[in-house]
N, C-alpha and C positions, 0 to 999 in steps of 0.2 A: 418245383421240387427237383432235387438232384437225382439223376439216374444212379444206380448202384455202382456202375463202373468207376466213377470218380473216386469212390472209397475202396476200391479193390486194389490190392497190391499187384504190381507187375511181376514178371519173372525176376529171380534173383540176379540174373545177368544184367538185365536192364537197370534194375535198381542200383546195383553196385557201380555200373558205368556212369549213371547220372550222379550218384553220390561222389565219385572220384572227380568228375568234371566240375561239380559245384565247388568242391574244395579247391580245385585248381584255379577256378575263377576268383574265389575269395582271396587266395594267396597272392594274387597279382596286386593287391592293394597294400598301402602303407598301414602298418599295425601300431603306429605310434601310441594310440590311445586304447589299444586292446580290442578294437572293434572286430578285426579279422579273427582273433582268438575266440571271441564270443560267438561269432557266426560259425566258424569251423567246429567249435566245441558242441554246438547244437546239432551239427550234422554227423560228426565223427562216430558216435556210438548209436545212432538211430538205426532201428531195424526195419526190415521190409514188411511192414504191416499197414493195413488200411490205406489211408491217404498220405503216408509219409513221403512218397515220391512227389506229390503235389505240394506238400509242405516245403520241401527243399527248393522246388522251383519258385514258389511264391515268395521266397526270401529275397528275390532279386527284383530290381526295377526293370523297366522295358529294355533299356540299353544292355543290361547284363543278361537278360533272357535271350537277347539276340546273340550275344557272345557265347552263351551256353549252347544255344541251338546249333552253332557252327562247329562245335567240337564234339558233339555226340553223334552216334550213328543214326541212320535213317529209322531204324527199328525203334530206337529210344525216342526219337522225335515223334513218331507215329503213336507210341504209347501215351505220350504227354498230350498230343493233339486229341486223341480219342477221349481221354479223361477230361480235357477242357471242354470238348463238345458235349460230353454227357452232363457236365455241370453248368453248361452255358445258359445264362439268362441275361439277355441283352440289357434289360432294364436294371438289373442289380449290378452288372459289371460296368455298364455305361460305355461299352465299346463294341465295335463290330468285329466279327471273327476275322475279317481281312487284316486286322491289326495284330493278329496272333503271330508272334515271332517264330513259332515252331512250325508254321504252315509253309 
């Protein structure tokens, strides 16, 4: 069962920083088929409630999570790591925490 932290909103500062960084990463891709518009549209008007921080992070594959982790502050990375740890279940995720790109 997930710990409650996974579902708690971070500070507005962290949320907005990660939100802007996610949009920045998405906008590096070709939007020929509207894929970028779709992803950015999902993020743009999202508010800082419950697990929306993790929703934005989960939209990325491992490679893009690495890119995201490189452009956010240490404080934002730690907020994500803490939430991943609180929701971590090795069996359900099928990965080791050592593979977490935010650590």
